[in-house]
BARO-57184 format. One record per residue: residue in one letter; x, y, z of N, C-alpha, C in turn. Coordinates in steps of 0.001 Angstrom, whole numbers, plus 500000, padded with zeros to 6 digits. Layout:
AXYZXYZXYZ...
# end
This chain:
M263031809064087858263002809765088734264602810014089112T264800811467089549266143811734089661266522811546091425N267787811515091610268290811031092855267601811837094183F267289813102093955266814813704095074265449814144095014E264715813665093783263277814025093751262405813440094738Q261313814033095211260655813565096199259255812933095337F258768811690095751257788811053095225256965810176096192S255899809927095796254973809252096565255195807640096701M255345807081097784255162805589098123254460804884098885V254058803769098806253354803089099484253999801692100176A254015801327101546254651800509102138253520799600102665K253359798227102130252306797251102340252692796756103639T251739796329104566252112795745105857250934794609106423F250760794139107436249869793253107905248930793856108957K247742793414109063246669793894109903247241794042111223G247258795422111601247584795326113359248879796052113419L249689796018112033251106796654112338251240798107111572E250017798708111357250109799677110406250838800997111383N250605801076112731251189802023113332252608801748113682V253087800563113753254432800159113815255149800754112594L254798800317111593255371800481110493255459802126110204A254621802846110617254619804489110387255650804901111327E255864804339112528256857804503113357258337804294112820E258402803270111932259625802961111416259935803916110118L259126804364109293259062805186108490259607806568108745T258909806881110063259306808086110738260782808152111062R261215807124111595262795806864112018263509807047110528L263007806725109583263914806675108379263848807989107680G262943808841108257262954810408107684261830810484106649A260810809801106533259852809900105668258972810975105740N258466811624104813257314812814104779256144812279104638D255073813080105048253665812901104828253000811477104926I253231811028106003252813809669106460251472809597106778V250874808717105943249305808471106131249062806995106371L248468806682107559248044805233107480246827804909106610D246667803630106322245678802965105676245629801653106276R244484800925105283244375799457105534245428798523105161R246306798092106107247331797241105954248465798052104784A248456799248105132249513800052104227249592801361104936V250790801935104517251357803242104989251775804173103912S251171805296103277251783805963102317252686806878102791F253554807651102030254683808390102607255213808751101406R256117809916101372256956810510100343258296810596100847G259226810443099890260496810515100061261262810469098649D262728810227098888263546810271097569263903808866097245K265027808843096279265432807582095933266099806601097028Q266873807665097838267523807173098913266671806416099983L265646807100100372264586806704101193263998805333100588L263932805246099271263167804307098633264044802876099021Y265526802936098713266556802030099146266731801645100465R266681802711101339266678802580102976265449801710103523A264218802088102638263028801580103089263081799839102841N263518799539101733263609798124101376264566797447102292L265687798037102429266792797460103502266332797485104920W265597798512105385265406798594106990264113798483107396L263072798311106643261844798197107256261570796874107702R261167796578108911260871795263109486259620794701109394T258524795657109233257433795187109176256548795510107943A257253795683106931256775795865105575257016794658104635S255833794339103780255975793248102895256542793654101674R256222795069101210256815795301099900256680796890099802V257493797554099080257514798993099024256916799309097466L255874800117097262255372800312095796255451801917095562V255670802169094428255726803479093611254698803565092938P253738804257093302252392804586092185252858805295091100I252406804868089889252907805645088747251604806119087697L250517805389087817249462805458087013248027805509087950H247328806514087867246089806502088689244924806839087690F243689806355087463242770806793086750241463806002087113T240151806387086611239064805783086962238535805015085847A237889803950086140237224803169084895236247802027085504K235436801791084805234091800917085240234158799662084170D235241799565083341235098798236082336236517798231082095T236764797054081295238117796560081089238618797460079670D237963797635078825238181798527077757238681799762077794T238232800432078845238694801826079532239973801500080157I240166800511080817241385800194081535242479799948080449Y242289799200079336243075798657078438243727800141077726E242744801126077360243025802269076532243788803229077411K243570803201078730244368804161079664245759803641079924V245828802365079951247140801718080199247933801735078839K247471801632077820248124801469076403248638802798076013K248124803881076635248596805325076361249650805720077067Y249859805031078268251052805345079187252360805033078434D253330805787078648254628805508078239255374804722078967W255367803306078798255770802270079561257448802103079417T257937802755078062259399802670077882260265803154078889Q259813804221079731260493804807080812260742803742081923W260024802743082015260258801779083016260561800218082610I260155799848081469260390798693080959261261798796079496G262396798171079531263066797856078406262749796750077461A262910796910076255262563796212075276263040794539075676K264242794224076228264866793157076389264341792470077737Q263422793428078611263208793078080093261808792174080064S261498791703081001260467790998081433259587791628082473F258279791305082463257392791967083485256409790934084076S255810791149085315254766790476085593253887791338086408I252494791149086454251550791889087010250883791226088247N250865791672089513250172791085090749248869792143090810T247573791431090901246498792092091071245772791839092407T245550793135092849244464793130094089243168793845093564C242010793208093883240864793926093441239735793697094412Y239240795001094819238124795263095732237101796066095035S236382795360094056235524796267093187234293795523092745D232915796168092709232000795684092118232033795681090602Y232711796319090118232906796359088595233873795466087816F234630794910088709235530793966088054235735792904089175R235110791690088746235095790553089438236110789433089201H236876789570088036237891788536087856239170789331087732S239875789228088748241349789694088843242125789315087652Q242001788053087422243089787438086697242888788221084958F241603788267084831241186788701083460241562790222083357L241543790914084482242050792213084633243437792628084235A244246791499085045245574791404084726246039791067083226Y245095790241082642245634789697081184245405791161080260R244334791897080693243907793215079978245110794140080062V245560794286081145246707795409081468248059794890080644K248246793352080877249259793026080056249445793137078654D248137793175078197247973793304076574248206794642076270A247787795688077038247807796977076849249305797474076815I249896796859077879251707797264077948252237796681076616V252001795442076192252901794842075110252252795505073929D250928795980073739250609796706072562251062798079072533S251506798493073527252134800013073443253332799904072915F254007798803073122255351798760072532255241798292071024K254290797608070749254087797293069206253921798449068508D252867799238069075252629800408068384253578801414068118K254749801395068855255726802286068619256893801739067668G256436800331067245257240799739066515258649799086067283L258432798943068598259437798383069425259161797003069678P260335796140069829260076794827070393259256794567071756R258444793745071622257487793520072889258240792841073898P258132793506075224258686792785076482258154791581076647N258824790608077434258438789300077818257631789224079019I256738788432079155255964788227080579256622787034081146N257089787458082487257588786142083146256996786279084722T256297785360085003255451785476086472256251784794087435D257628784459087054258481783883088206259650784622088759T260493785243087814261565786125088032261525787163087117P260461788178087047260674789315085998261663790362086338D262022790954085418262741792158085827262192793231086289I260960793544085964260003794591086522258602793965086952Y258617794407088307257282793805088949256278795070089126L254965794745088717253989795801088686253051795282089667Q252280796403090174251346796057091071249875796704090519L248788795872090264247776796486089953246486796566091141H245904797699091459245110797825092465243738798385092105A242607797672092075241264798222091692240392798235092763S240020799401093406239194799760094564238028800582093905Q236827799624093715235610800026093027236196800533091625N235961801769091177236265802224089868237629803091089951H238293802821091046239606803503091193240802802667091029I241733802970089848242797802067089510244042802771089456T244927801882090256246257802490090349247242801433090096L248186801699089131249319800798088724250648801433089636S251354800414090091252583800754090605253497799926090505L254726800612090533256104799548090364256386799188091756D256706797826091775256964797171093254258445797236093256S258800797852094164260403798065094189261211796791094890S260304796194095659261010795066096508260906793809095646G260111793370094888259939792160094204259507790992095103E260248790217095355259932789107096351259628789613097732S258464789279098527257980789950099758259343790158100692L259425791380101309260328791659102326260401790740103397H259276790145103706259207789267104958260452788021104674K260863787728103399261639786711102884262997787302103420R263366787312104394264819788005104665265873787609104110G266235786119103679267199785486103142268033784662104326W267659784798105249268320783892106333267831782370106625R266359782340106224265768781122106589266264779888105853T266700778921106302267034777846105570266093776660106042E265476776552107164264617775579107754263381776286108253N262154775376108040260842775579108378260341774468109589T259429774916110518258758773889111081257517773771110475A256414773087111174255129772987110579254326774419110287A254496775294111233253787776514111283254807777430111456P255596778011110596256540778899110990255871780368111002L256281781328111775255775782678112090256500783430110779N255797784386110029255924785329109066257068786254109737E258121786327109255259315787237109885259054788659109992A258082789298109187257996790644109395256653790765110505L255970789826110672255038789588111638255715789516112919A256675788700113099257322788398114149258073789716114707A258696790618113568259457791877114056258400792741114543G257287792772113822256119793646114511255772793369115738L255469792085116276255244791510117508256177792108118587I257346792088118177258526792616119086258358793925119362L258285794613118464258184796227118364257043796656119031L255994795932118925254549796233119561254829795907121251S255744795128121498255858794857123035256681795985123667G257279796752122622258262797876123475259616797259123487W260097795955123515261409795689123748262464796078122814K263616796505123459264635797264122737265972796736122965G266053795224123426267181794752123864267620795214125076D267042795776125964267509796112127396267174795248128535R266479794058128114266647792975129105266578791671128356D266802790614128824266882789217128450265478788893127614F265566788113126681264498787629125779264349786074125818Y263021785682125971262928784122126142261473783804124961D261841782757124450260789782066123780260757780983123969P259949780260124781259996778899125295259211778047124364M258522778360123329258206777474122237258601778044120753C259864778003120791260431778785119568260348778354118161G259942776862118176259845776437116881261322776555115900S261159777229114826262407777376114081263045778466113997G262784779487115347263614780442115824263453781920115286T262125782061114563262040783114113985261958784524114899L261180784328116108261181785634117130262577785814117485L263326784741117914264708785018118476265467785913117463I265556785360116149266376785816115192266073787427114997E264799787565114783264124789087114569264500789713115759A264308789235116893264559790101118301266076790249118470A266808789382117909268333789601117916268794790943117010M268267790796115845268531791706114898267840793092115258I266875793167115850266207794523116479267385795061117651A267756794178118321268603794555119575269606795118118937K270502794467117837271697794919117401271733795856116102N270379796251116103269963797107114968270476796655113639I270540795403113084270916795113111883269720794950111052P270004795718109938268855795780108747268372794460108306P267109794322108332266493792978108050266624792531106606G266888793404105718267184793246104375268589792741103957I269380792842104934270804792774104657271429791275104067Y270496790191104247270668788797103913270207788693102393R269389789545101949268655789186100589269750789691099517T269474788662098498270541788853097172269956789681096216D268761790249096267268221791008095111266821791688095640F266724792988095278265735793985095373265170794166093879A263909794330093633263290794657092275263872795982091808F264088797002092521264615798206091962266069798221091360E266662797255091640267965797118091090267986796784089675H267027796314088892266533796273087725266086797145087007W265915798488087525265124799579087058266040800406086251H265738801199085304266735801929084499267590802991085169D266762803558086388267531804549087035268068804175088219F268389802921088452269018802362089608270412802937089758N270676803629090949271843804233091242272710803161092085K273568802467091376274271801370092213275282802077093216E275968803024093037276795803644094010275970804148095370M274895804608095098274151804974096414273706803789097006F273074802877096275272616801843097118273723800801097838E274895800916097232275887800142097807276479800915099081T276427802275099070276979803179100181275806802770101443I274616802703101121273508802632102095273774800994102615Y274016799976101719273947798528102042275073798416102839N276268799034102698277471798786103340277706799694104631D276742800576104955276972801441106133276596800521107630D277357800178108148277089799494109407277198800452110789S277222801715110664277577802524111713276166802646112681E274947801964112217273904802223113123273908800793113847E274800799899113511274771798509114484275211798776116031R274595798000116820274790798205118262275342796711118749E275991796990119859276390795809120591275214795143121344L275134793844121533273916793157122399274264793213123640K273335793811124339273621794001125640272588793186126697C272163792270126084271320790989126750271565789693126167R270771788746126642270926787416126130269444786903125689L269491786330124656268223785641124081268277784138124302Y267117783661124737266974782183124950265906781643124612G265928780664123756264918779693122986264927778334123343S263868777699123474263573776355124142262340775758123247D262382774417123070261274773657122529261312772335122768S260028771731122875260051770153123394260630769395122220S260567769933120828261033769047119826262390769025119649F263059768010119343264577767896118924264733768613117442F263542768080116489263785768729115250263735770202115174A262815770782115845262551772153116060263611773189116497I264509772400117498265771772999118049266685772817116863K266790771593116067267951771562114935267673772449113850K266403772914113455265945773840112483266368775388112963A266060775453114383266346776922114520267617776948114951T268526776111114997270036776137115142270724776453113742E269904775767112693270387776212111547269931777526110998N268840777972111372268378779255111051269282780337111686I269521780271112766270419780986113685271798781271113136R272278779912112775273728780163112188273818780692110953S272668780674110014272600781231108983272456782956108937A271867783356110131271660784553110369272954785261110908G273795784576111231275235785006111928274912785260113310L274150784600113803273707785113115429274139783918116522K274888783084115999274906781802116890275714782115118167N276433783105118176276913783766119567275946784423120448D274807784862119916273965785816120652272575785160121244I272458783817120685271126783084121203271506781789121675S270613781446122711270971780281123359269906779189123162L270108778025122932269037777301122457269088775825123579R267811775355123717267741774348124574266655773497124402Q266602772143124164265348771247124063264964770976125377I263766771371125630263185770970126898261766771646126929E260819770919127588259395771376127728259276772631128578F258646773478128255258622774837128994258120774638130341Q257293773521130525256751773011132008258015772856132846H259015772717132327260484772262133171261626773221133147L261189774444132615262235775257132661262419775783134051P264002776273134077264119776728135526263611778252135758K263384778452136939263053779884137585263869780936136801V263434781808136035264101783135135554264321784046136659E265555784484137019265741785247138334265789786779138084Q265947787240136779265834788648136517264743789088135839P264142790451136030262985790593135072263472790592133467S262638789833132653262975789587131302261618789770130496L261748789416129196260533789558128393260489788190127870L259105787576127922258909786300127383257718786818126161L258225786199124839257170786652123765257202785165123075T255872784544123043255844783454122358254669783156121383N254648782137120540253561782041119700253290780343119829P252430780007120769252116778615121091251117777943119738P250889776762119854249978776099118795248792776661119169Y247976776759118229246498777321118078245649776129118070G246100774941117727245130773944117342244674773923116037E245384774611115020244898774844113623245870773734112816R247072774376112414248018773556111649248676772456112606M249144772921113828249655772007114835248469771537115807Q248334770323115879247212769786116929247939769074118103P248063769990119041248505769200120431247377768281121007E247760767231121524246813766384122292245457767076123054D246199768042123861245103768816124812245317770110125026I244780771033123891245057772319123797244856773057124991A243731772875125607243352773428127030244459773356128099K245139772202128064245971771751129002247268772557128800L247694772524127310248976773252127198248918774912127336Y247787775399127249247466776779127624247468776934129090S246776776005130017246946776093131391248328776012131778D249116775061131319250438774728131705251229776168131367L250864776780130260251710778063129703251497779067131102G250201779305131546249833780130132609250411779809133743T250677778681134204251293778234135406252967778589135153C253364778394134014254812778853133834254940780277133978L254064781100133402254315782446133476254294782901134855K253204782356135677253258782715137042254309782401138040H254954781139137686256014780756138616257567781066137978T257591780575136894258859780571136219259218781973135775F258287782629135281258686784040134847257953785169135815A257725784937136918257408785814138066258211787092137909G257742788339138070258654789493137754258917790066136563S258593789091135610258768789737134306257613789962133374E257661790039132245256396790511131229256232789539130434A255288789092129812255056788154128941254019788666127825W254218788335126443253365788641125594253125787110124528V251695786986124376251382785706123793250728785946122581L251132785225121465250172785314120453249327784068120236S248221784227119863247107783058119580245941783390118846A245438782181117895244150782534117183242881781841117905N243564781249118908242624780348119816241934781118121072K240963781940120999240710782567122109240138781762123293E239379780584123112238990779864124110240278779222124865A241241778725124108242342778293124841243215779268125532M243184780648125080243851781634125899243272781860127336K241859781613127377241248781744128630242121780759129803H242307779880129255243142778825130253244457779203130886I244877780167130165246042780867130857245691781422132099A244702781971132455244090782236133717244796783485134449L245050784158133466245811785440133941244953786601133124K244779787664133942244045788922133295245110789775132531P244844789904130999245845790501130052245685791940130487K246895792616130350247020794006130453246615794728129288Q246860794081128131246599794673126956246267793609125947K245349793808125038245101792910123809244880793534122515I245820793144121409246015793750120254245519792775119179S244723793308118248244179792217117118245321792227116078V245884791223115478246539791017114423246164789971113433L246716789696112444246419788803111500247705787947111117N247690786750111372248703785850111349248227784721109917G248795785072108672248174784396107594246861784748107419D245982783965107505244508784011107267243671783864108696L244634783914109769243918783705111042243789784978111910D242723785167112354242645786575113165243229786119114706C244093786896115062244886786609116236244616787387117089T245055787182118582245022788240119593246355788193120221F247201789524120390248422789430120822248132790053122318Q248373789266123318248043789779124727249389789960125544Q249146791105126323250446791234127331249796791090129001Y250868790212129377250746789929130719251874790667131627E251508790990132934252519791735133803252602790515134803L253794790085135087253878788818135983254471789298137363F253769789562138201254189790196139378254837789190140469E255664789341141191256167788599142382255215788802143438G254590787754143978253863787813145185252360788647144648K252273789302145638250990790218145535251254791327144656R250102791373143793250172792623143016249918793897143344K250940794903143042250915796295143748250514797328142538E249875798440142995249856799263141922251048799926141209Q251084799896139958252241800264139392251940800879137930T252565801979137523252434802693136245253221801978135265Y252714801950134233253222801055133073253510802126131971H254660802481131298254565803268130303254781802698128872Y253999802784128098254116801898126831254316802879125772N255745802545125120256164803347124106256950802469122994L256516803046121647257105802361120687258544802752120230E258902803810120925260092804492120235261435803572120661
# end
């Protein structure tokens, strides 16, 4: 692909974040944006490909489809893949891997499907009298994605490599860390833009705080990564990427404060290390304290938190935890706005507040609800709330 040639791409994301990802792509200048299940397709040039990997907060990877066909058996897949000219993407001394996603009645064994495609690619080099490329499932030079939807087969170049949610700043984990891309998506769904203080009273390893600070300062989420898969492509434009990577003209001064707290000493220690790794130690304040004992927040702020669900982390009394959270919201954060993510719908009832909005999202393999609460001072009055992702 040439520097300014327009081509099709697909950004993968998580359930519930498709619209947010589409908004991100619009801001980056993508064309022909179409929403799909946990994905958004679009068109753009090489510069957009690089910017998408560096700037998309809610994407897990950016794919470039290169081969489409229909097939109902693995022999047909083998023949179609073998005929394709793979030398334009894979060098003789390079390694490759294939990740397979399969939703098909024709192909029940995704691993066998991947083996057949690998054989076809290797045999295409052998038929040309060229040295065969190596297969490396850990750190390949070229990442390929195979997607089978019934009899529709798509092979794509994966321009990201390691999932984009792995930002590069994390050094410490708690028992149930929130995925970074999901955390950013929740913040963007809330509409927060750094215009008021941000609180996470059960901050764990600090994921929401770090992603919020990066959003408020407009720091690209991929800035800490050491490698993207597209850097190993034959047509990689190093000068173009370095110009994009080193451009800090869009960064903003932080105009609010971010506050995190947790009852666990070890969680605060881990959050401190992650915040320091992200270069945000002067922007985020941490405190070891149970949220029930937090002092009253005096000015309208945003609270966004991910309490335990009773799945991976098991509080002694999950109902009381959520009941105490509701009390905290009503009294400590009166006059502010709160968003709570949880997979435990029964526990959420113990917050005992009527949510203004509910959004379904997926956290790992857990179906979760992301609920918004307006926390009025005293008696509730009629107000108009404007919701905007811009």
